[in-house]
N, CA and C of each residue as an Amber inpcrd file, in Angstrom:
protein
   243
 165.8260000 130.6530000  76.6320000 164.4980000 131.0330000  76.5950000
 164.2640000 131.9780000  75.3060000 162.8900000 131.9900000  74.8710000
 162.6150000 132.7270000  73.6050000 162.7220000 134.2430000  73.6720000
 163.1560000 134.6050000  72.5740000 163.1990000 136.2700000  72.4140000
 161.6590000 136.6230000  72.2540000 161.3020000 137.9320000  72.6400000
 159.9680000 138.2400000  72.4190000 159.5110000 138.3260000  70.9830000
 160.3040000 138.4650000  70.0280000 160.0130000 138.8120000  68.6040000
 160.0900000 137.5610000  67.7320000 159.7070000 136.3260000  67.9740000
 159.5480000 135.4780000  66.8100000 160.0340000 133.9130000  67.1070000
 160.7280000 133.6110000  68.1500000 161.3740000 132.2060000  68.3800000
 160.4980000 131.4160000  69.1800000 159.1960000 131.7770000  69.5570000
 158.4160000 131.1490000  70.4410000 157.9650000 129.8280000  69.7940000
 157.8060000 129.8870000  68.4930000 157.3120000 128.7920000  67.8330000
 158.3920000 127.6490000  67.7400000 159.7070000 127.9480000  67.5940000
 160.7030000 127.0610000  67.4620000 160.9260000 126.5270000  68.9760000
 160.7270000 127.3540000  70.0620000 160.9380000 126.8710000  71.1830000
 159.9930000 125.9740000  71.6280000 158.6710000 126.1490000  71.4240000
 157.5660000 125.3280000  71.6730000 157.6770000 124.1240000  71.1140000
 157.9330000 124.0820000  69.7300000 157.9800000 122.9190000  69.0760000
 159.0800000 122.0820000  69.6570000 160.2700000 122.5420000  69.7140000
 161.4240000 121.7590000  70.2060000 161.1130000 121.2770000  71.5990000
 160.6720000 122.0560000  72.4820000 160.1190000 121.6370000  73.7980000
 159.3270000 120.3940000  73.8250000 158.4020000 120.4810000  72.7920000
 157.1790000 119.3960000  72.8150000 157.7290000 118.1670000  72.1880000
 158.7610000 118.2710000  71.3190000 159.2640000 117.1720000  70.7310000
 160.2150000 116.7770000  71.5860000 161.1900000 117.3590000  72.1890000
 162.3060000 116.8540000  73.0760000 161.8170000 116.0600000  74.2670000
 160.3700000 116.3820000  74.7010000 159.8160000 115.7380000  75.9250000
 158.8200000 114.5850000  75.5620000 158.6270000 114.3010000  74.2150000
 157.6610000 113.2620000  74.0150000 157.9870000 112.0090000  74.6220000
 157.0310000 111.3270000  74.9630000 155.5410000 111.1890000  74.4830000
 154.8460000 112.0040000  75.5380000 155.4040000 113.0070000  76.2570000
 154.6600000 113.6300000  77.1970000 153.4980000 114.5070000  76.6150000
 152.3170000 114.6690000  77.1300000 151.3640000 115.2920000  76.6740000
 151.2810000 116.4500000  77.5420000 151.3590000 117.6510000  76.9860000
 151.3420000 118.8100000  77.9650000 149.9980000 119.6930000  78.0570000
 149.7970000 120.2620000  79.1190000 148.6050000 121.1110000  79.0410000
 149.2250000 122.4660000  78.7470000 148.3520000 123.1920000  78.0830000
 148.8680000 124.5960000  77.7850000 149.5240000 125.3630000  78.8250000
 148.8840000 125.3410000  79.9600000 149.3110000 126.0560000  81.1690000
 150.7670000 125.6160000  81.5440000 151.0350000 124.3970000  81.4640000
 152.4760000 123.8270000  81.5660000 153.4440000 124.4170000  80.6970000
 153.1010000 124.2100000  79.4450000 153.9630000 124.9040000  78.2950000
 154.1140000 126.4140000  78.7970000 153.4160000 127.1700000  79.0740000
 153.4980000 128.5570000  79.5760000 154.5070000 128.7260000  80.6890000
 154.2570000 127.9840000  81.6390000 155.1970000 127.9910000  82.9640000
 156.4450000 127.5070000  82.6130000 156.6870000 126.3430000  81.8370000
 158.0300000 125.7780000  81.3870000 158.7310000 126.7630000  80.4900000
 158.1740000 127.5150000  79.5610000 158.7240000 128.1030000  78.6020000
 159.0400000 129.7620000  78.7010000 158.0070000 130.3640000  79.1930000
 157.8490000 131.7480000  79.3260000 159.0770000 132.0130000  80.6150000
 159.8770000 133.0000000  80.3660000 160.7140000 133.4710000  81.5870000
 159.8630000 133.9790000  82.6850000 158.7350000 134.6610000  82.4710000
 158.0370000 135.0840000  83.6130000 156.5110000 134.7510000  83.0800000
 156.0440000 133.5310000  83.5330000 154.7270000 133.1400000  83.2490000
 153.5520000 134.0880000  83.5150000 153.8400000 135.0290000  84.3100000
 152.7600000 136.0850000  84.8500000 152.8760000 137.3020000  83.7830000
 153.8580000 137.1700000  82.9550000 154.0350000 138.4350000  82.1140000
 152.9540000 138.1250000  80.8680000 152.1110000 139.0190000  80.5860000
 151.1660000 138.8640000  79.4840000 151.7780000 138.5850000  78.1920000
 152.8450000 139.3620000  77.8640000 153.3890000 139.2630000  76.5810000
 154.1350000 137.9370000  76.3730000 154.8290000 137.3430000  77.3820000
 155.4340000 136.1760000  77.1030000 154.4100000 134.9780000  77.0990000
 153.3420000 135.0530000  77.9720000 152.3300000 134.1460000  78.0180000
 151.5880000 133.9650000  76.7460000 151.2190000 135.2550000  76.3160000
 150.5830000 135.2490000  75.0630000 151.4480000 134.7370000  73.6920000
 152.8280000 135.0460000  73.8260000 153.6160000 134.4750000  72.8480000
 153.6780000 133.1040000  72.7190000 153.8840000 132.3180000  73.9090000
 153.6980000 130.8210000  73.9460000 152.3800000 130.4050000  73.3120000
 151.2230000 130.7900000  73.9320000 149.8400000 130.6860000  73.4330000
 149.7240000 130.8110000  72.0200000 150.1350000 131.8370000  71.4670000
 149.9920000 132.2190000  69.9140000 150.9480000 131.0390000  69.2820000
 152.1050000 130.8090000  69.8490000 152.8700000 129.8370000  68.9300000
 152.1080000 128.5240000  69.0400000 151.5780000 128.0970000  70.1320000
 150.7400000 126.7580000  69.9870000 149.5000000 127.0070000  68.9120000
 149.1040000 128.0630000  68.8280000 147.6860000 128.2180000  67.9840000
 148.5660000 128.1520000  66.5380000 149.6680000 128.9660000  66.2940000
 150.2670000 128.7670000  64.8150000 150.7600000 127.3350000  64.5170000
 151.4730000 126.8310000  65.2500000 152.0630000 125.3480000  65.1340000
 150.5590000 124.3900000  64.9730000 149.5510000 124.6760000  65.6380000
 148.3690000 123.8090000  65.4180000 147.7090000 123.9910000  63.9950000
 147.7520000 125.2260000  63.5490000 147.2440000 125.4700000  62.1310000
 148.0080000 124.9070000  61.1770000 149.2270000 124.9650000  61.1920000
 150.1150000 124.3810000  60.1700000 150.2580000 122.8950000  60.3190000
 149.5940000 122.3460000  61.3490000 149.6860000 120.6980000  61.4360000
 150.8430000 120.2080000  62.2280000 151.8050000 120.9750000  62.8900000
 152.7440000 120.4470000  63.7270000 152.4430000 120.1940000  65.1410000
 151.3190000 120.6860000  65.6780000 150.8790000 120.2130000  66.9870000
 149.4760000 120.0810000  66.8350000 149.0180000 119.2110000  67.8350000
 147.5920000 118.7300000  67.8760000 147.2440000 119.3100000  69.3470000
 146.0020000 119.7580000  69.3200000 145.5420000 120.3060000  70.4650000
 143.9850000 119.9540000  70.7970000 143.7700000 119.3660000  72.0340000
 142.4050000 118.9340000  72.2760000 142.0180000 119.5910000  73.5700000
 141.4360000 120.5940000  73.6870000 141.1340000 121.3030000  74.9400000
 142.5610000 121.8310000  75.4120000 142.8530000 121.6440000  76.6800000
 144.2010000 122.0370000  77.1440000 145.2980000 121.0910000  76.8370000
 145.2710000 120.0960000  76.3880000 146.2640000 119.0040000  76.0230000
 146.9700000 119.3210000  74.5610000 148.1610000 119.4100000  74.6190000
 149.0080000 119.6840000  73.4350000 150.0880000 118.5300000  73.1720000
 150.1690000 118.2010000  72.0200000 151.0200000 117.1290000  71.6270000
 151.4920000 117.3520000  70.3340000 152.6270000 116.6830000  70.0540000
 153.1610000 116.7850000  68.3850000 152.3770000 115.9320000  67.5630000
 152.2840000 116.2520000  66.4020000 151.4570000 115.6260000  65.3260000
 152.5100000 114.5670000  64.6690000 151.9370000 113.4670000  64.2410000
 153.0760000 112.5340000  63.5120000 153.8260000 113.1140000  62.4100000
 153.3230000 114.2350000  61.7030000 154.2700000 115.0960000  60.9590000
 155.4440000 115.5920000  61.5010000 155.2640000 116.3390000  62.5560000
 156.1880000 116.8380000  63.3100000 157.2500000 115.8570000  63.8340000
 156.8480000 114.8370000  64.3520000 157.8880000 113.8280000  64.7800000
 158.6930000 113.1270000  63.4220000 157.8710000 113.2170000  62.3140000
 158.4990000 112.4890000  61.1090000 159.6650000 113.6590000  60.7190000
 159.3670000 114.7890000  60.7790000 160.2740000 116.0490000  60.3850000
 161.6250000 115.8090000  61.3680000 161.2960000 115.7420000  62.6520000
 162.3830000 115.6150000  63.7500000 163.2790000 114.2860000  63.2680000
 162.5950000 113.2040000  62.6860000 163.4880000 112.1480000  62.4840000
 164.2820000 112.4570000  61.3000000 163.8200000 113.2390000  60.3180000
 164.7790000 113.6810000  59.1480000 165.8760000 114.6180000  59.4730000
 165.6870000 115.4350000  60.5290000 166.5690000 116.2120000  61.0710000
 167.8390000 115.5090000  61.6380000 167.3950000 114.4220000  62.3540000
 168.4280000 113.7850000  63.3620000 169.0690000 112.6740000  62.2340000
 168.3850000 112.2320000  61.1950000 169.0430000 111.1720000  60.6490000
 169.9330000 111.2470000  59.5550000
């Protein structure tokens, strides 16, 4: 599980890529990634990670739905290849 200071982005991106082609709702990501989904700090960490990854083009968000962008999947392929 993520540490409070900065690995939420890695954890969120890895989780979304590992589970593709699943489309997640943001609340599902929080529930699956945060150690305590009721803890504001952990919930906020996951939500902020989704916002940041969306800003840089690695996640796509439409309302509550979150999925990886083609760029994120491409980078994953380079990593594995």
